[in-house]
C-alpha positions, 0 to 999 in steps of 0.5 A: 561799443554798446550794441556789441555788448548788448548783442552778447548779452543777448546770445548769453540769454539764447545759450541759457534759454537752451536756443543757441541757434538764435545766434546768427551765423551760427550754422554757417556749414563752412564755419562749422567744419573750419572751426573743427580743422585741427581736430579733423586734421589730426584724426585723418593723420592718426588714421594712417594707422589703420595701414597696420595690422597687428599680426605683422612684425614692427617692420612691416607695419612701419612700412605700411604705416608709411605707405598710408601716409603717401597715400593720404598725401597723394589723396590731398595733392589730388583734392587740392588739383580739383579744386584749382590749388596748388599740389602741396597747398594746405586746404584753406577751406573744407567743403564737400570735396575735403569732407568726401576726402576726410570720410574716404582716403583713410578707409581706402588704407585698411583695403590697400594693406590687407584687404580688410574691407570690414575695417574700410567699413568701421573707419567710414562709419567712424570718420562720418560719426566725427562729422556728426559730432562736430556739426552738432557741437559747433553747429547745433550748440551741443554743449549749450544744450546739454547745460540747458537740459541739466538746468531745466532738469533741475528746475523741474526737479525743483517744482516738481511737488508743484507739478505733481499737484497739479498733474496727479490729481487729473490722472490718479482716479483713472489709475487707482481704478485700473490698479485694483483690477485683476486683469492689469495684474494678470496682463503685466506679470504674465509677460517675460521681462523683455515683453515687458520691456518692450511694452513699456518702450512701447509707451515711450516710443509712441508719446515720444513720436506724438510730440515729435509729429505735434511739436514742429506746428506748435513751433510755427504757432510760436513763430507766427505769434511772438515772431511777427515782423522778423526774418522767418526761422530757418530749418536749424533754428526752427529744429532748436525751438522744437527740440527746446519744446520737446525736452521740456515736456518730456521732462515734465512727462518723466516726472508725472510718470515717477510720481504716479509709479510711487504713487502707486507703490505705496497705495499697494503697499497699504491696501493690497497683501501678498495672498491678494496679490497672489489671487490676482496673479493666479500664482505665487508672487516674488516678495522684495521687501516687507516692513512693520508699520503700526502692527501691519505687514507691508509687502513690495513685491515684483509683480506690484512694481511691474503693474505700477511701472506699467501704469506709469509708463501708460500714464505718461503716454496719456499726459503727454497726448493730453498736454497737446490736445486738451485745453485744460492741460495745455493750460496748466502744463504748456503755457509756461513753457510757450511764455519763455518762448515768447521772450526769447522771440522777442529778444530774437526780433531786438537782436536781429535790430542791433545786427542790422547795418548801421547800427551802433 
């Protein structure tokens, strides 16, 4: 009983750390979909409504739905025969054959009753989405991960001043020097809103891609360092470790970017008046807000927000790259996370020892 209590305690700790896949047997394929069998069965039966059409009369739809139910039951019977079960048996496990039937059989109804190819394709896509959602919730521990992400975000926000105090000085000099150049204002304000959004998105995409490419190696390094003597991580477990590292670092990047952007806005309102902005952009500017402070007029303009946002996005990209490649950044921002992960690896070793046969 004591060993069972310890196992439960470790599993709860894994969930709190955002590592639900460290819980053994969580990713067994059959267990995942078998646990969701009632939900999948409900969706499967409900989709017999796909045999009807809105422009038919009620009795035509009733006949079509009855026919759809017959088609679904016939399909289940054929699956049972292929599995060596009796024709009317209720499937006791959901393997590849049953899952394929779940996706394809309901999609046949719109084709048979009305030739609705678009509805058939939509049904296939929807059923695949349901399976992916089931796998995410039951297999990848999506709910545990969501709770962990929210907790991580709140924790980082609570310590955002400390994070900003460490990160902003390393970036501020470069960003401030760039902020007061006419070229930056011309480039970031001359774009249309759509192109500007694509530019910001490009920085986000590049930063995310860099983290995603580098993190598997970081996860393997952590496993070799802290998980020595334990069974190697499975592919889903390795993904879980990488995901935790990705989210943790992404939250840091977002907070640093927001702080840099806010700092640029405040600095710009204090030092760059509206006439200088108009000179830098070679045209009129759009004032959004004006306030009086100590006898001076401070203006917030659309152009200033665009320049601050562009530099904040670039700073986030630079910070994401430096956090994994620069020794100073790694020491300041990555060591806390890797220390937490090492604790989880050590806990996994003890957890697996308790699960070993003969342990009491």
